[in-house]
C-alpha positions in Angstrom: -17.9 9.9 -6.4 -16.2 11.5 -9.5 -13.4 8.9 -10.4 -11.6 11.6 -12.4 -11.7 14.0 -9.7 -10.9 11.7 -6.9 -7.8 10.3 -9.2 -6.1 13.9 -9.6 -7.0 14.6 -5.7 -4.9 11.2 -4.9 -2.0 12.2 -7.5 -1.5 15.4 -5.7 -2.2 14.6 -2.2 -0.5 11.0 -2.0 2.0 11.3 -4.9 3.3 14.7 -5.7 2.8 15.8 -2.3 3.9 12.7 -0.4 5.1 12.4 3.1 7.5 9.7 4.3 5.7 6.6 5.3 8.6 5.2 7.5 10.3 6.8 10.4 13.3 8.2 9.8 12.7 8.0 5.7 12.7 11.1 4.0 11.0 12.3 0.7 12.9 14.0 -1.9 11.8 16.3 -4.7 14.5 16.0 -7.9 13.0 17.7 -11.0 10.0 16.2 -12.0 10.4 13.0 -9.5 9.4 12.6 -6.1 11.0 9.7 -4.4 11.4 8.4 -1.0 14.8 7.3 0.6 14.6 4.9 3.5 16.8 5.5 6.7 18.4 1.8 6.5 18.2 -1.5 5.5 15.0 -3.0 5.0 13.1 0.1 4.4 11.3 0.8 1.4 12.7 3.1 -1.0 11.5 4.3 -4.6 9.7 6.6 -6.8 6.3 7.5 -6.2 5.5 10.6 -8.5 6.7 11.6 -11.8 5.7 14.0 -14.3 7.7 13.2 -17.4 7.4 13.0 -21.3 9.2 11.5 -24.2 11.9 13.8 -23.9 12.7 13.8 -20.2 12.0 10.1 -19.1 15.3 8.4 -19.9 17.2 10.9 -18.5 15.4 11.1 -15.5 15.3 7.3 -15.1 19.3 7.3 -15.3 19.3 9.7 -12.6 17.2 7.6 -10.2 19.3 4.4 -10.8 22.5 6.0 -10.5 21.2 7.7 -7.2 20.0 4.5 -5.7 23.2 2.6 -7.1 25.4 4.8 -5.1 23.7 4.0 -2.1 23.6 0.2 -3.0 19.8 0.3 -2.6 17.2 -1.7 -4.5 14.4 0.5 -5.1 10.7 0.6 -6.8 9.5 2.8 -9.4 5.6 2.6 -8.5 4.4 3.0 -12.1 0.6 3.9 -12.4 -1.5 3.1 -15.6 -2.2 6.8 -16.4 1.6 8.2 -15.9 3.2 9.5 -18.8 5.0 9.1 -21.3 2.6 6.3 -22.5 5.9 4.0 -22.9 7.2 4.4 -19.6 6.8 0.9 -18.6 9.1 0.0 -21.5 11.6 2.4 -20.8 11.8 1.3 -17.3 12.4 -2.3 -18.6 15.0 -1.4 -20.8 17.0 0.3 -18.0 16.8 -2.8 -16.1 14.0 -2.8 -14.0 11.7 -5.9 -13.3 7.7 -5.6 -13.4 6.0 -7.5 -10.5 2.3 -8.4 -10.8 -0.3 -5.6 -11.8 -2.6 -4.4 -9.2 -5.5 -1.9 -9.4 -5.9 1.4 -7.8 -9.2 1.2 -6.0 -11.0 4.3 -3.9 -14.1 4.6 -2.2 -15.7 7.3 -0.2 -16.1 5.7 3.1 -19.8 7.4 3.8 -20.8 5.0 0.4 -19.5 1.9 1.7 -21.3 -1.3 2.9 -19.7 -1.7 6.2 -22.5 -3.8 8.1 -20.3 -6.7 8.1 -20.1 -9.3 10.6 -17.3 -11.6 11.5 -18.1 -15.4 11.6 -19.0 -17.4 14.6 -15.8 -18.1 16.7 -13.7 -15.3 15.1 -12.8 -12.1 16.9 -10.3 -9.1 16.3 -7.3 -8.3 18.1 -5.6 -4.8 17.7 -1.9 -4.7 17.2 -0.1 -2.9 19.9 3.4 -5.0 20.2 5.7 -7.2 18.8 3.8 -10.3 19.7 0.9 -9.1 17.7 3.1 -8.1 14.6 4.4 -11.8 14.6 1.1 -12.9 14.2 0.5 -10.7 11.4 3.7 -11.5 9.8 2.8 -15.3 10.5 -0.6 -14.7 8.7 0.9 -12.9 5.8 3.6 -15.9 5.1 0.7 -18.3 5.2 -1.6 -16.1 2.8 1.0 -15.1 0.2 3.8 -17.8 0.4 6.4 -15.2 0.7 8.8 -14.2 3.6 7.6 -11.4 5.9 11.1 -10.8 7.2 11.3 -7.2 5.6 7.4 -6.5 6.3 8.0 -7.4 9.9 10.9 -5.1 10.2 8.6 -2.2 8.6 5.3 -2.9 10.7 7.4 -2.6 14.0 9.2 0.3 12.9 5.7 2.0 12.0 3.9 0.6 15.2 7.0 2.2 17.1 7.6 5.3 15.3 4.4 6.5 14.0 1.3 5.1 16.2 -0.8 7.6 15.3 -0.7 7.1 11.6 -0.9 3.2 12.0 -3.5 0.6 12.9 -3.0 -3.0 12.5 -5.6 -5.9 13.2 -5.4 -9.7 13.5 -8.5 -11.9 12.9 -8.2 -14.8 15.6 -10.3 -18.4 15.6 -9.4 -18.9 19.4 -5.7 -19.0 19.6 -5.1 -19.4 15.7 -4.5 -16.4 13.2 -6.2 -16.6 10.4 -6.4 -13.1 8.7 -4.4 -9.8 9.3 -4.6 -6.3 7.6 -3.1 -3.0 8.5 -4.2 0.6 7.7 -2.1 3.8 6.9 -3.6 7.3 7.6 -2.1 10.1 5.9 -2.6 13.4 8.0 -3.2 16.5 5.9 -4.9 14.4 2.9 -8.6 13.0 2.7 -6.9 9.2 2.3 -6.3 6.4 4.4 -4.7 3.4 2.8 -5.5 -0.4 3.3 -2.8 -3.0 3.2 -2.4 -6.6 3.8 -5.7 -8.2 4.2 -4.4 -11.9 3.9 -6.3 -14.7 4.9 -4.6 -18.0 5.8 -6.2 -20.7 3.1 -8.2 -22.7 5.3 -10.4 -19.5 6.3 -11.1 -18.1 2.8 -14.6 -17.4 1.6 -16.1 -16.6 5.2 -16.3 -13.1 5.0 -13.4 -12.4 7.2 -11.5 -10.0 4.8 -14.7 -8.1 4.3 -15.0 -7.6 7.9 -11.5 -6.5 8.3 -12.1 -3.7 5.6 -15.1 -2.5 7.6 -13.4 -2.5 10.7 -10.6 -0.2 9.1 -13.4 2.0 7.6 -14.9 2.9 10.7 -11.7 3.5 12.4 -10.6 5.8 9.2 -14.3 7.7 9.4 -13.7 8.3 13.3 -10.5 9.9 12.6 -12.0 12.3 9.6 -10.9 10.8 6.2 -13.0 10.8 3.5 -11.5 7.9 1.2 -10.2 4.5 1.6 -7.6 3.7 -1.2 -6.2 0.2 -1.9 -3.5 -1.2 -4.3 -5.9 -4.4 -5.0 -4.8 -8.1 -6.0 -7.1 -9.8 -8.6 -8.4 -11.8 -5.7 -9.6 -9.2 -3.6 -10.9 -6.5 -6.4 -14.2 -8.4 -7.1 -14.9 -8.2 -3.3 -13.8 -4.5 -2.6 -16.1 -3.5 -5.9 -19.1 -5.3 -4.1 -18.5 -3.1 -1.2 -18.3 -0.4 -2.9 -14.8 0.6 -4.2 -14.4 2.3 -7.8 -11.4 1.3 -9.9 -9.5 4.5 -10.9 -6.0 3.1 -12.3 -3.8 0.1 -12.0 -0.2 0.4 -10.4 2.7 -2.0 -11.6 6.0 -2.1 -9.4 9.0 -1.9 -11.1 11.9 -3.1 -9.3 15.6 -2.2 -9.9 18.2 -4.4 -8.3 21.6 -3.0 -8.5 
């Protein structure tokens, strides 16, 4: 895989030509900025692409702040490490944005992945097809990450109902106990499927369940004709993904503005 070429393809297909990832949301192109505006409360709002320079960055930031403030919406500027100008992060902070923890943009060509991974004895996978499965996945998220899953629960239900053909979610069960959950978004018209979640409850970490869920989703993406898997990886998942065959392409740091 040519990392530079794949990063360019990712920027074009997944960011510059982005499509709304929530039913009812819309993607708007305003000058050199591409943003998503959610249909209502609880849906994601943010900037997914920008092509700015030192002369245009501050005005573009002000325009986005004013737009989302007029809607009374919190929004995220999804900043990548290779975005320009080089001091865009500092400009966002000066405008009132708060940076969240940095993640690593990782991509793998599915055919190159090591996906011959087995689940631990006594653990099985359960596909999520309705509200009860979403509740299991949300419970895992809260245990794994220590944060509320109320907004995530709303989004997962919305995607499951509104875009079932582009959304896949699975829960790893140890008997009747949910121990890991992960989801995948498929992006029609692109070469990419993206992996999200992948949280394991503390007592079940280190047993290969996360790797097994990556392999499970990779097989689904391959069956549906996708070439690449993309992940915004935390520091905990990055070494696991590298061992499976994912390459580091850039970093991504959410910058959040709360009106």
